[in-house]
DRENDO-446071 format. One record per residue: x, z, y of N, C-alpha, C, O in turn; residue number from 1. Coordinates in nm, 4 decimals. Layout:
BEGIN
        nu        nw        nv       cau       caw       cav        cu        cw        cv        ou        ow        ov  num
         X         Z         Y         X         Z         Y         X         Z         Y         X         Z         Y  NUM
...
END
This chain:
BEGIN
        nu        nw        nv       cau       caw       cav        cu        cw        cv        ou        ow        ov  num
   15.4863   13.8899    7.5890   15.4885   13.7815    7.4940   15.5275   13.8376    7.3583   15.6332   13.8993    7.3454    1
   15.4465   13.8182    7.2597   15.4710   13.8743    7.1283   15.4941   13.7635    7.0260   15.4543   13.6489    7.0472    2
   15.5571   13.7979    6.9178   15.5737   13.7043    6.8073   15.4536   13.7178    6.7164   15.4107   13.8287    6.6846    3
   15.3988   13.6030    6.6740   15.2818   13.6051    6.5876   15.3178   13.6254    6.4416   15.2461   13.6929    6.3678    4
   15.4295   13.5664    6.4002   15.4707   13.5843    6.2618   15.6185   13.6173    6.2608   15.6934   13.5764    6.3495    5
   15.6586   13.6903    6.1614   15.7990   13.7299    6.1543   15.8404   13.7460    6.0099   15.7629   13.7894    5.9246    6
   15.9655   13.7098    5.9849   16.0267   13.7408    5.8571   16.1704   13.6925    5.8560   16.2060   13.5954    5.9227    7
   16.2490   13.7598    5.7817   16.3830   13.7142    5.7473   16.3901   13.7316    5.5963   16.3572   13.8378    5.5436    8
   16.4331   13.6270    5.5275   16.4247   13.6313    5.3826   16.5373   13.5520    5.3196   16.6064   13.4744    5.3856    9
   16.5539   13.5737    5.1907   16.6503   13.4987    5.1125   16.5801   13.3742    5.0580   16.4644   13.3795    5.0164   10
   16.6527   13.2621    5.0593   16.5999   13.1376    5.0046   16.7043   13.0853    4.9070   16.8213   13.0710    4.9425   11
   16.6624   13.0569    4.7846   16.7580   13.0118    4.6849   16.8679   13.1153    4.6666   16.8436   13.2352    4.6800   12
   16.9891   13.0690    4.6360   17.0970   13.1656    4.6151   17.2054   13.1573    4.7223   17.3030   13.2321    4.7164   13
   17.1899   13.0661    4.8219   17.2939   13.0514    4.9246   17.2404   13.0581    5.0670   17.3155   13.0311    5.1607   14
   17.1149   13.0926    5.0866   17.0554   13.0817    5.2196   16.9850   13.2096    5.2632   16.9255   13.2817    5.1832   15
   16.9942   13.2344    5.3940   16.9141   13.3376    5.4602   16.8363   13.2647    5.5680   16.8916   13.1829    5.6415   16
   16.7076   13.2950    5.5771   16.6222   13.2230    5.6715   16.5349   13.3214    5.7481   16.4784   13.4146    5.6910   17
   16.5253   13.2983    5.8789   16.4369   13.3777    5.9633   16.3465   13.2851    6.0425   16.3922   13.1853    6.0983   18
   16.2178   13.3181    6.0475   16.1195   13.2364    6.1183   16.0284   13.3278    6.1994   15.9822   13.4312    6.1509   19
   16.0038   13.2878    6.3231   15.9071   13.3597    6.4073   15.8395   13.2616    6.5007   15.8960   13.1587    6.5378   20
   15.7174   13.2958    6.5377   15.6466   13.2225    6.6418   15.6408   13.3144    6.7632   15.5823   13.4226    6.7583   21
   15.7029   13.2692    6.8725   15.7085   13.3471    6.9958   15.6041   13.2975    7.0944   15.5801   13.1774    7.1064   22
   15.5433   13.3903    7.1639   15.4454   13.3566    7.2672   15.5214   13.3251    7.3964   15.5139   13.3979    7.4954   23
   15.5946   13.2138    7.3913   15.6753   13.1694    7.5050   15.6954   13.0191    7.4916   15.7019   12.9676    7.3799   24
   15.7053   12.9484    7.6026   15.7271   12.8034    7.5954   15.8644   12.7685    7.5385   15.9613   12.8427    7.5550   25
   15.8699   12.6552    7.4720   15.9930   12.6127    7.4049   16.1114   12.6030    7.5003   16.2218   12.6438    7.4643   26
   16.0916   12.5505    7.6204   16.2014   12.5386    7.7173   16.2628   12.6761    7.7487   16.3846   12.6881    7.7624   27
   16.1792   12.7782    7.7597   16.2295   12.9127    7.7882   16.3069   12.9684    7.6688   16.4142   13.0263    7.6858   28
   16.2533   12.9511    7.5492   16.3221   13.0017    7.4300   16.4576   12.9324    7.4157   16.5576   12.9973    7.3850   29
   16.4611   12.8020    7.4377   16.5882   12.7280    7.4328   16.6865   12.7835    7.5359   16.8035   12.8068    7.5057   30
   16.6374   12.8039    7.6567   16.7234   12.8523    7.7661   16.7869   12.9870    7.7313   16.9077   13.0044    7.7478   31
   16.7074   13.0816    7.6839   16.7634   13.2146    7.6562   16.8517   13.2137    7.5314   16.9280   13.3077    7.5094   32
   16.8421   13.1092    7.4501   16.9258   13.0961    7.3306   17.0582   13.0268    7.3622   17.1532   13.0374    7.2848   33
   17.0655   12.9561    7.4748   17.1825   12.8717    7.5006   17.2560   12.9033    7.6305   17.3477   12.8300    7.6674   34
   17.2189   13.0094    7.7005   17.2880   13.0466    7.8236   17.3449   13.1877    7.8097   17.2725   13.2815    7.7761   35
   17.4766   13.2023    7.8361   17.5450   13.3303    7.8116   17.4821   13.4504    7.8806   17.4786   13.5592    7.8232   36
   17.4323   13.4329    8.0029   17.3746   13.5485    8.0725   17.2501   13.6008    8.0020   17.2181   13.7192    8.0123   37
   17.1798   13.5137    7.9306   17.0629   13.5581    7.8537   17.1058   13.6132    7.7176   17.0563   13.7170    7.6736   38
   17.1974   13.5436    7.6520   17.2473   13.5873    7.5207   17.2935   13.7331    7.5263   17.2688   13.8103    7.4336   39
   17.3606   13.7699    7.6353   17.4136   13.9061    7.6499   17.3035   14.0118    7.6437   17.3304   14.1282    7.6141   40
   17.1807   13.9713    7.6713   17.0689   14.0659    7.6777   16.9998   14.0895    7.5434   16.9273   14.1877    7.5277   41
   17.0220   13.9990    7.4449   16.9447   14.0148    7.3216   17.0175   13.9825    7.1911   16.9698   14.0219    7.0847   42
   17.1293   13.9136    7.1948   17.1921   13.8667    7.0709   17.2471   13.9823    6.9886   17.3135   14.0714    7.0415   43
   17.2193   13.9802    6.8608   17.2736   14.0773    6.7667   17.1709   14.1802    6.7230   17.0657   14.1949    6.7852   44
   17.2023   14.2513    6.6156   17.1123   14.3554    6.5656   17.0996   14.4716    6.6640   17.1735   14.4803    6.7621   45
   17.0057   14.5593    6.6361   16.9823   14.6770    6.7198   17.1123   14.7556    6.7375   17.1864   14.7783    6.6419   46
   17.1379   14.7965    6.8611   17.2553   14.8769    6.8916   17.3793   14.7960    6.9261   17.4784   14.8535    6.9713   47
   17.3773   14.6658    6.9065   17.4917   14.5800    6.9368   17.4833   14.5260    7.0784   17.3744   14.5095    7.1335   48
   17.5993   14.4986    7.1368   17.6073   14.4228    7.2613   17.6973   14.3028    7.2336   17.7746   14.3022    7.1378   49
   17.6858   14.2020    7.3186   17.7608   14.0782    7.2984   17.8300   14.0372    7.4265   17.7689   14.0347    7.5334   50
   17.9572   14.0052    7.4153   18.0352   13.9524    7.5273   18.0749   13.8095    7.4932   18.1438   13.7862    7.3939   51
   18.0318   13.7133    7.5751   18.0666   13.5735    7.5547   18.1905   13.5407    7.6366   18.1964   13.5701    7.7560   52
   18.2895   13.4797    7.5721   18.4112   13.4382    7.6408   18.4073   13.2904    7.6765   18.4693   13.2479    7.7740   53
   18.3343   13.2120    7.5972   18.3243   13.0677    7.6206   18.1993   13.0189    7.5498   18.1737   13.0578    7.4358   54
   18.1204   12.9336    7.6162   18.0014   12.8781    7.5515   17.9779   12.7376    7.6031   17.9367   12.7177    7.7174   55
   18.0047   12.6399    7.5169   17.9824   12.4998    7.5481   17.8799   12.4462    7.4487   17.9146   12.4097    7.3364   56
   17.7535   12.4416    7.4907   17.6460   12.3999    7.4015   17.6371   12.2475    7.4048   17.5575   12.1894    7.4786   57
   17.7214   12.1845    7.3224   17.7250   12.0393    7.3060   17.7940   12.0116    7.1737   17.8696   12.0951    7.1241   58
   17.7683   11.8949    7.1162   17.8331   11.8598    6.9904   17.9847   11.8693    7.0090   18.0404   11.8091    7.1008   59
   18.0503   11.9446    6.9219   18.1939   11.9668    6.9315   18.2311   12.0846    7.0202   18.3469   12.1263    7.0224   60
   18.1343   12.1385    7.0931   18.1590   12.2529    7.1802   18.1736   12.3814    7.1005   18.1314   12.3900    6.9852   61
   18.2337   12.4805    7.1637   18.2613   12.6080    7.0968   18.1992   12.7234    7.1748   18.2003   12.7253    7.2979   62
   18.1460   12.8181    7.1010   18.0981   12.9446    7.1571   18.1840   13.0542    7.0946   18.1783   13.0779    6.9740   63
   18.2634   13.1205    7.1782   18.3444   13.2343    7.1341   18.2842   13.3609    7.1950   18.2622   13.3703    7.3158   64
   18.2587   13.4572    7.1072   18.1987   13.5814    7.1545   18.2405   13.6979    7.0671   18.2879   13.6810    6.9547   65
   18.2215   13.8169    7.1225   18.2500   13.9402    7.0491   18.1206   14.0197    7.0436   18.0551   14.0432    7.1451   66
   18.0856   14.0605    6.9221   17.9726   14.1514    6.9047   18.0318   14.2916    6.8933   18.1171   14.3180    6.8085   67
   17.9849   14.3804    6.9800   18.0332   14.5183    6.9827   17.9322   14.6050    6.9075   17.8178   14.6202    6.9504   68
   17.9760   14.6610    6.7956   17.8864   14.7407    6.7135   17.8659   14.8796    6.7692   17.9486   14.9291    6.8457   69
   17.7557   14.9431    6.7313   17.7279   15.0789    6.7784   17.8306   15.1803    6.7294   17.8398   15.2907    6.7830   70
   17.9086   15.1426    6.6265   18.0128   15.2306    6.5737   18.1461   15.2114    6.6464   18.2463   15.2731    6.6104   71
   18.1467   15.1239    6.7507   18.2677   15.0997    6.8274   18.3527   14.9853    6.7752   18.4530   14.9497    6.8370   72
   18.3142   14.9270    6.6623   18.3908   14.8154    6.6058   18.3538   14.6848    6.6763   18.2375   14.6610    6.7090   73
   18.4546   14.6013    6.6988   18.4323   14.4690    6.7580   18.4383   14.3634    6.6486   18.5244   14.3674    6.5607   74
   18.3441   14.2677    6.6560   18.3367   14.1591    6.5600   18.3573   14.0280    6.6351   18.2692   13.9829    6.7082   75
   18.4748   13.9672    6.6164   18.5059   13.8396    6.6799   18.4247   13.7295    6.6114   18.4124   13.7280    6.4889   76
   18.3698   13.6379    6.6904   18.2904   13.5286    6.6355   18.3293   13.3970    6.7002   18.3660   13.3916    6.8176   77
   18.3203   13.2924    6.6220   18.3423   13.1570    6.6724   18.2359   13.0666    6.6120   18.2169   13.0613    6.4905   78
   18.1678   12.9962    6.7004   18.0684   12.8981    6.6582   18.1126   12.7631    6.7113   18.1520   12.7512    6.8274   79
   18.1061   12.6607    6.6258   18.1340   12.5236    6.6675   18.0054   12.4438    6.6490   17.9536   12.4310    6.5381   80
   17.9553   12.3909    6.7595   17.8300   12.3149    6.7550   17.8539   12.1785    6.6920   17.9445   12.1055    6.7321   81
   17.7728   12.1452    6.5942   17.7803   12.0160    6.5260   17.6765   11.9192    6.5813   17.7012   11.7990    6.5910   82
   17.5607   11.9727    6.6174   17.4507   11.8903    6.6689   17.3718   11.9718    6.7707   17.3385   12.0878    6.7464   83
   17.3425   11.9103    6.8840   17.2611   11.9750    6.9877   17.1573   11.8733    7.0343   17.1918   11.7706    7.0927   84
   17.0307   11.9023    7.0085   16.9209   11.8173    7.0529   16.8278   11.9061    7.1356   16.7402   11.9734    7.0811   85
   16.8473   11.9057    7.2667   16.7708   11.9918    7.3572   16.6282   11.9399    7.3682   16.6094   11.8194    7.3849   86
   16.5296   12.0234    7.3596   16.5222   12.1662    7.3259   16.4749   12.1886    7.1832   16.4033   12.2849    7.1556   87
   16.5146   12.1001    7.0923   16.4567   12.0980    6.9579   16.5411   12.1596    6.8474   16.4874   12.2216    6.7557   88
   16.6754   12.1429    6.8555   16.7548   12.1731    6.7365   16.9000   12.2034    6.7721   16.9601   12.1374    6.8569   89
   16.9544   12.3042    6.7055   17.0972   12.3356    6.7099   17.1480   12.3413    6.5659   17.0850   12.4012    6.4787   90
   17.2615   12.2786    6.5430   17.3285   12.2907    6.4140   17.4710   12.3315    6.4458   17.5381   12.2674    6.5267   91
   17.5175   12.4388    6.3817   17.6531   12.4829    6.4094   17.7185   12.5464    6.2880   17.6531   12.5922    6.1943   92
   17.8509   12.5466    6.2946   17.9329   12.6131    6.1937   17.9717   12.7481    6.2512   18.0227   12.7562    6.3629   93
   17.9479   12.8530    6.1757   17.9858   12.9872    6.2167   18.1066   13.0269    6.1336   18.1000   13.0321    6.0108   94
   18.2169   13.0548    6.2017   18.3373   13.0943    6.1296   18.4276   13.1762    6.2171   18.4392   13.1513    6.3371   95
   18.4918   13.2741    6.1572   18.5863   13.3568    6.2307   18.7165   13.2824    6.2528   18.7313   13.1667    6.2135   96
   18.8095   13.3497    6.3154   18.9384   13.2871    6.3446   19.0106   13.2435    6.2176   19.0788   13.1410    6.2179   97
   18.9969   13.3192    6.1095   19.0651   13.2821    5.9853   18.9897   13.1729    5.9120   19.0469   13.1030    5.8283   98
   18.8634   13.1578    5.9422   18.7780   13.0533    5.8865   18.7884   13.0409    5.7344   18.8146   12.9337    5.6798   99
   18.7669   13.1543    5.6687   18.7638   13.1569    5.5235   18.6357   13.2261    5.4797   18.5761   13.3022    5.5559  100
   18.5936   13.1993    5.3564   18.4768   13.2705    5.3052   18.5013   13.4192    5.3156   18.6166   13.4601    5.3016  101
   18.4038   13.5019    5.3386   18.2621   13.4737    5.3454   18.2092   13.4575    5.4877   18.0877   13.4513    5.5066  102
   18.2952   13.4504    5.5869   18.2446   13.4435    5.7241   18.2060   13.3028    5.7668   18.1497   13.2856    5.8749  103
   18.2339   13.2035    5.6870   18.1954   13.0678    5.7219   18.0593   13.0332    5.6635   18.0332   13.0551    5.5452  104
   17.9743   12.9794    5.7478   17.8461   12.9290    5.7006   17.7923   12.8337    5.8060   17.8395   12.8325    5.9197  105
   17.6945   12.7547    5.7681   17.6333   12.6612    5.8619   17.4935   12.7088    5.8969   17.4199   12.7582    5.8115  106
   17.4580   12.6933    6.0242   17.3289   12.7385    6.0738   17.2539   12.6211    6.1352   17.3113   12.5410    6.2090  107
   17.1262   12.6119    6.1041   17.0371   12.5165    6.1700   16.9243   12.5977    6.2322   16.8558   12.6741    6.1642  108
   16.9061   12.5795    6.3637   16.7978   12.6473    6.4351   16.7079   12.5390    6.4932   16.7540   12.4511    6.5662  109
   16.5793   12.5461    6.4603   16.4840   12.4528    6.5194   16.3878   12.5286    6.6088   16.3529   12.6438    6.5829  110
   16.3459   12.4612    6.7145   16.2543   12.5161    6.8144   16.1353   12.4214    6.8188   16.1450   12.3118    6.8740  111
   16.0227   12.4632    6.7606   15.9055   12.3769    6.7497   15.7937   12.4271    6.8412   15.7514   12.5424    6.8328  112
   15.7475   12.3386    6.9280   15.6385   12.3750    7.0187   15.5077   12.3803    6.9417   15.4764   12.2908    6.8633  113
   15.4316   12.4867    6.9653   15.3018   12.5048    6.9001   15.2024   12.5584    7.0017   15.1887   12.6798    7.0176  114
   15.1326   12.4682    7.0709   15.0302   12.5069    7.1688   15.0818   12.6080    7.2701   15.0203   12.7126    7.2905  115
   15.1940   12.5772    7.3334   15.2509   12.6638    7.4360   15.3352   12.7771    7.3824   15.3955   12.8518    7.4595  116
   15.3401   12.7908    7.2522   15.4250   12.8914    7.1875   15.5416   12.8190    7.1216   15.5460   12.6959    7.1211  117
   15.6353   12.8939    7.0665   15.7526   12.8325    7.0052   15.7793   12.8940    6.8689   15.7949   13.0154    6.8556  118
   15.7842   12.8082    6.7679   15.8244   12.8514    6.6342   15.9746   12.8290    6.6236   16.0229   12.7168    6.6393  119
   16.0479   12.9366    6.5970   16.1922   12.9299    6.5763   16.2161   12.9495    6.4273   16.1674   13.0448    6.3665  120
   16.2922   12.8570    6.3704   16.3296   12.8637    6.2296   16.4819   12.8598    6.2241   16.5430   12.7605    6.2636  121
   16.5431   12.9672    6.1754   16.6886   12.9779    6.1686   16.7298   12.9856    6.0224   16.6919   13.0779    5.9503  122
   16.8092   12.8857    5.9796   16.8527   12.8776    5.8405   17.0050   12.8892    5.8354   17.0764   12.8092    5.8957  123
   17.0527   12.9884    5.7636   17.1964   13.0118    5.7460   17.2303   12.9753    5.6014   17.1810   13.0381    5.5077  124
   17.3153   12.8728    5.5838   17.3514   12.8273    5.4499   17.4992   12.8575    5.4259   17.5860   12.8171    5.5033  125
   17.5254   12.9286    5.3182   17.6595   12.9742    5.2842   17.7220   12.8832    5.1786   17.6505   12.8162    5.1042  126
   17.8553   12.8807    5.1720   17.9212   12.7921    5.0760   17.8989   12.8316    4.9302   17.9168   12.7495    4.8402  127
   17.8599   12.9572    4.9065   17.8360   13.0028    4.7688   17.7394   13.1203    4.7706   17.7160   13.1820    4.8746  128
   17.6840   13.1500    4.6540   17.5968   13.2665    4.6411   17.6765   13.3943    4.6680   17.6249   13.4882    4.7285  129
   17.8010   13.3977    4.6235   17.8847   13.5166    4.6463   17.9073   13.5408    4.7952   17.9054   13.6552    4.8405  130
   17.9287   13.4343    4.8709   17.9499   13.4487    5.0158   17.8244   13.5048    5.0818   17.8326   13.5952    5.1650  131
   17.7087   13.4514    5.0450   17.5837   13.5034    5.1012   17.5640   13.6494    5.0626   17.5308   13.7325    5.1471  132
   17.5843   13.6800    4.9370   17.5641   13.8177    4.8915   17.6602   13.9142    4.9601   17.6247   14.0291    4.9866  133
   17.7812   13.8681    4.9889   17.8791   13.9519    5.0579   17.8297   13.9895    5.1982   17.8377   14.1062    5.2368  134
   17.7792   13.8929    5.2744   17.7343   13.9261    5.4106   17.6065   14.0094    5.4082   17.5811   14.0871    5.5002  135
   17.5272   13.9937    5.3047   17.4080   14.0790    5.2918   17.4506   14.2231    5.2672   17.3999   14.3155    5.3308  136
   17.5440   14.2415    5.1747   17.5880   14.3768    5.1385   17.6737   14.4400    5.2486   17.6541   14.5564    5.2836  137
   17.7680   14.3635    5.3028   17.8650   14.4173    5.3978   17.8089   14.4318    5.5383   17.8375   14.5296    5.6072  138
   17.7291   14.3347    5.5808   17.6810   14.3310    5.7199   17.5300   14.3470    5.7331   17.4778   14.3362    5.8441  139
   17.4585   14.3722    5.6246   17.3119   14.3843    5.6281   17.2507   14.2640    5.7010   17.1699   14.2794    5.7925  140
   17.2915   14.1442    5.6579   17.2578   14.0215    5.7300   17.1077   13.9938    5.7405   17.0621   13.9436    5.8432  141
   17.0309   14.0250    5.6375   16.8870   13.9978    5.6438   16.8215   14.0871    5.7486   16.7456   14.0392    5.8328  142
   16.8506   14.2164    5.7435   16.7954   14.3089    5.8429   16.8477   14.2757    5.9824   16.7746   14.2846    6.0810  143
   16.9753   14.2373    5.9893   17.0351   14.2013    6.1177   16.9676   14.0815    6.1806   16.9441   14.0798    6.3014  144
   16.9358   13.9803    6.0996   16.8659   13.8629    6.1523   16.7270   13.9022    6.2012   16.6846   13.8590    6.3084  145
   16.6571   13.9823    6.1251   16.5233   14.0246    6.1661   16.5301   14.1057    6.2957   16.4460   14.0883    6.3839  146
   16.6293   14.1940    6.3079   16.6439   14.2738    6.4302   16.6815   14.1858    6.5493   16.6327   14.2073    6.6602  147
   16.7675   14.0874    6.5269   16.8067   13.9964    6.6351   16.6857   13.9190    6.6869   16.6672   13.9057    6.8079  148
   16.6044   13.8687    6.5964   16.4830   13.7973    6.6397   16.3865   13.8930    6.7094   16.3150   13.8526    6.8011  149
   16.3839   14.0184    6.6671   16.3018   14.1185    6.7358   16.3510   14.1445    6.8771   16.2710   14.1610    6.9692  150
   16.4819   14.1482    6.8941   16.5380   14.1674    7.0289   16.5076   14.0460    7.1164   16.4821   14.0605    7.2359  151
   16.5103   13.9266    7.0575   16.4721   13.8066    7.1323   16.3261   13.8160    7.1758   16.2925   13.7832    7.2896  152
   16.2414   13.8599    7.0867   16.0995   13.8787    7.1192   16.0826   13.9738    7.2382   16.0070   13.9448    7.3309  153
   16.1524   14.0859    7.2352   16.1444   14.1833    7.3448   16.1962   14.1243    7.4751   16.1378   14.1456    7.5813  154
   16.3058   14.0502    7.4666   16.3636   13.9904    7.5874   16.2706   13.8841    7.6462   16.2533   13.8769    7.7678  155
   16.2113   13.8024    7.5606   16.1197   13.6979    7.6100   15.9988   13.7597    7.6808   15.9428   13.6997    7.7726  156
   15.9595   13.8779    7.6384   15.8444   13.9437    7.7018   15.8700   13.9779    7.8481   15.7764   13.9913    7.9268  157
   15.9985   13.9919    7.8842   16.0301   14.0275    8.0221   16.1128   13.9217    8.0940   16.1431   13.9369    8.2124  158
   16.1497   13.8139    8.0235   16.2347   13.7099    8.0828   16.1570   13.6284    8.1858   16.0377   13.6035    8.1686  159
   16.2249   13.5870    8.2932   16.1591   13.5005    8.3906   16.1286   13.3654    8.3286   16.2054   13.3162    8.2460  160
   16.0191   13.3062    8.3669   15.9793   13.1747    8.3123   16.0676   13.0651    8.3651   16.0490   12.9486    8.3301  161
END
């Protein structure tokens, strides 16, 4: 299963957006995006692994996870789901334990069915242009998003239906 279109780009001065069309049914893409055993196989940029400690995919639910970088550094993450509409839409707040800029931002992910394929649109909106620019410079966020979607593409190619 391959992605037909791909990109991760800057939008305006506070947003990073990634869009791809995956050759996989929407229910499957939703499943691998919302279940910890699947997330562990693809989440994060190239070279990263992810350990989920808690994942409650529901409004008000929390996903706590650690991204382990190829350099040995651990990145603690906390996501609080604001809206969950299965299998169409996730809206969540991404913030670390200290929950201060620049690690706080809001994400909207939509899963749109397109003739048996799935268009995923992920929009990350930051509280300021400086916050967005910081994560781009410090964490290579645009490349990281593109690599993460690429890893999802690879995983979907071998994931059970």
